[in-house]
N, C-alpha and C positions, 0 to 999 in steps of 0.2 A: 309488758314490752315483748314484741315478737323477736325471737332468737334469729340472729344473723346466720344465714346458710352459705357455706362455701362449697365450690365445686372444683375438682381437680382438672387441670388443663394439660394439653400436650406441651411440655416444656421445650421440646425440640424446636418450636417455632420462634423462641426468644433468641434474638440476634444482637450482637454488639452494635452500639451506636443507633439502635432503633428505639423509638419511644412509643408507648401504647396508651390508648384512650382509657384503659382500666388499670387500677392499682393491682399489684401482685403481692400475694401473701405466702408465707411458709408456716407449717405447723410447728409448734414448740415441741422439743423432744422431752421436756420435763413437766410442762403444764398443758392442760387441756384447753388450749386457746391458740389463736392465730397471731402471727406477728407480720407487720408490714415489711415486705422485701423491697418493693420499689413503688414510688408514687406514680400516679397517672401522669402522662405527658412528660416524663423525665427520662432522658436517654439512658440506655443500659451501657455501663462502662466495663472495662476489662475485669476489674475486681469483682463485679457482679457475676460475670461469666465464670470466673474461678470458683466463686461460692456455689454457683448453680450446678457445677459438676458433682458436688458432694451432697446436693439436696435431692431427696428421693422424689418429692412431689411439689408442684407449684399450684397455687389456688387463686381463684378470683371470687369476689362476692357474687352470689347468685343473681343479684340485681343487674350485674354487668354482662350477663350471658349473651344478650343480643349483640353488644359491641364485640364481644369475643368471637361469636359465631360468624359475624360479618367479616371480621379480619381473617379468621381461620379459613373460611370459604374462599376468600381472595387468594390466600396462600396455596390452597389445594388446586384452584383453577390455574394458577401460574405454574405449579409443578407439573400439571398435566401436559403443558406445552413442551416439556423437556422429556427426553427418553429416560425412563427409569425402569428398573427391573420389576418383574412380577412381584417378588418378595417386598420390594420397597413400596409398590402401589398398594399391595394388600395390607401391609403394616400401617400405611398412612390412613387407609379407610378404617382399619380397626381402631386406631387412636381417635379418629374423628367420632366413630360410633360410641366409644367409651365416654367422651365428653358429653355428647348429646343425650345419651341414655341416663347418665348421672344427673343431668339437668332435668330430664323428664321425670325421673323417680322423685326428685326433690319437689317438683311441682307438676304432678300428673295431669293437671287440668290445663296446662299451657299449650294452646293450639299451635302457636308458632313453632314450639320445640317439636311437637308431634309432626308438623310438616317437614321439619329438618330431618326427623328420623326416617320419613318416607324417602327422602333423597339418599340417605345412607343405605337403605334397602336396595335402591336402584344401583348404587355403586357396588354393594356386596354381590348383587346378582350379576353385574358386569364382570366382577372378579372371577366368579365360578365359571363364567362363559369365556374367559380369556383362553387363548390358544396355549398359553404356558401354564394353565391351571393344573395343579396336582394336589390331591387330598393330603398327602404327607406334608407338603409345604404349608398348607393351611393349619394343620395340627401344630406345626412348629411355631407358627405366628400366633396362634390362639393363646390367651392367658390361661394358665392352669392353676393359678392360685385362686381358689373359689371366692367369688362374690356374686351377688345377684346380677350386677351389671355385666361382669365378664361372662357369667353363665348365659345371660340372655343373648349376648353377641355371639358366643360360641354356638348356641343352639340354632341361631339364625343362619350362621355359616354352614353348619352341618345340614340343616334342613334344606337350604338352597342347593347344596351339593347333591344331596339325596334326591331332591325334586328334579334336578337336572338329569341325574342318572335314570330317574323314572320317566324322563322325557315329558315333563309337564310343559305346557305352552307358556309363553312369556308372562301373560297377565296372571295366570294361576301361580306361576313360580314366584312372582313378586308379592302376591297375596300371602303365599306360604311364608316368605321371608319376613313380611311385616308382622304376621301373626306370631311367628317364632320370636322376633325381636321384642314383642310386647307381651309375650305369654305370661310373664311374672309381674306385670305392672300392677296388678291388684294387691300385691304384697306391700306396696307403698301405703296402703290403708290399714295394714295390720300392725299391731304392736311390735316394734323392732326387736324387743327382747324375746319374743316368740320366734320371729323370722330368723334371727341370728343365733338362736339357742344351739349349743353343741350337744349332741346326743339325743336321746329319745324324748319326745314330747309327752306330756301328760295327756290323759283323755280330753281334758278341758281345753288344753292348748291345741290339740289336734283338731277338735271341733272348730276352733277359731281359725286355724290355718286353712281349713277346708272351704272357708268363705271366699278365699282370694280369687278363684276363677270367675265367680259371678261379679265380684267387685271390679275385676279387670274388664269384664264384658260391659259393665256400667260405665266405666271410665271411657272405654272405646266409643260407646254411644254418645257420651257427652262431648268427646273430641270430634264428633261428626263422621265417624267411620260408617260407611254405608255397605261396604262389601261384606256379605254374610260369611264368606270363607274366612276372612280375617277375624270377624267377631266370633265365629264358631270355633276357630282355632284357639283363641284365647279362652273361651268358655269351657271347652270340652277336652283340653289336652291331658287332664288328669283322669279321664274315663279309662276303664280297662276292658279288654276284650271279653273277660269272664263276668262283667257286670259289677265288679267289686270297687270300681272307681267312684269319683265324685266330680261335679255336684249332683248329677242326675241318675247315676247308676245305669248309664246306657251300656248296651252289650253289642259286641261284634260290629257288623257293618252299619248299625244304627249310629255309631260314632262317626262324625264327619271325617272324610279322608285326610284332610289337612291336619286335623287334630291327632289322627293316628300317626302321621309322619312326625309331628312335633313330639309326641310321646316317646317315640323311639330315640330321637335325637336328645331329648331332655334327659333320659336315663343314661345314655351314652356319655354325655358331658359330665353328669354328676359323678359317674364312676371313674372317669379319667381326669378329674380335677382334684387338686390337692386340698385337703381340709385340715384344720388344726389337729383333729383327732385321728387322722389316718392318711396314709400315703396314697397317691393316685394309682389306678390300674393302668396297664398298657392297653392299647387299642384291641389287640387280639384277646387278651384276658377278659376285657369288658364285654366284648361281643360274644365270647364263649359263655360267660355267665348269663348274659341276656338270653341266649339261645337255650341254655339248659335249665335255667331256674325261673325264667319269666315268660316262658312260651305261652302260658294261658292268659297273660295280661297284655302282651304286646302283639301287634299285627304281624303274623309270621311271614307273610309275603314281603311286607315292607322291610322287616328285619333281614330277611334273606338278601334283599337288594342292597341293604347297607353293607352286609358282609361282602357281597360281590364288589361293591364300590371300593373296598379297602384291599382287594386282591391285587 
């Protein structure tokens, strides 16, 4: 029997007296299973809202993602008609990206979810082009408790910000944002015990994890991605300027430009995100480490531009 998959949703959309086409679930605090919070088409009442305030996350069955995304998109469109602050807009886009990416990682062959992720990239690109955009605001909005999903969104935001600073044209900027958002999608095909392992990998585990850029590239092809910059960003973001990276051992400017931008942003977010075994670095501390210890692996010009972006 196929195991039921649940995905976290943005619980801020749940309103009193509203009914939803999909049932809502909460995770048990003592058991490794889900409990029904509210049946489909049943109005939310005041006591539900009281309970919701103390619940960390709300979930839906993965099979209902299409209904949820349809409803969520209608909410976002409605909110756009009202004046909201830059921070509110950016936070809304971030939450939407979290839901869509969690769904895509659960089912990486879902073409409709991939199309939704492209819309998110467009919204993220609009966010960094906003007159009120400020990199420090984005850092405050970004989730710093590390997970593959939050990491992917953060890397996309940093890549779009850096690409804008580098004055990439709009089509190339969106290709960069899409590649950054999907750069880790190949990990959905790797044993989760290896992907989520804390600490150093064994040689065998590292050989397995090294397969994920090519797996991501293959997923991209199956999803119908035609843009080579997107595909090459996914495939080559783990290459190093000194040739020590993978999967192809490319060196210097033989590494596609988009992949070199993602590599810098990938390292930066990894260093500034909290993990169970270490505290996060501050932005200045991370950039200093990247400049002094990783100069042979990262593109120096791109890294210098990232440093300038944070000044």
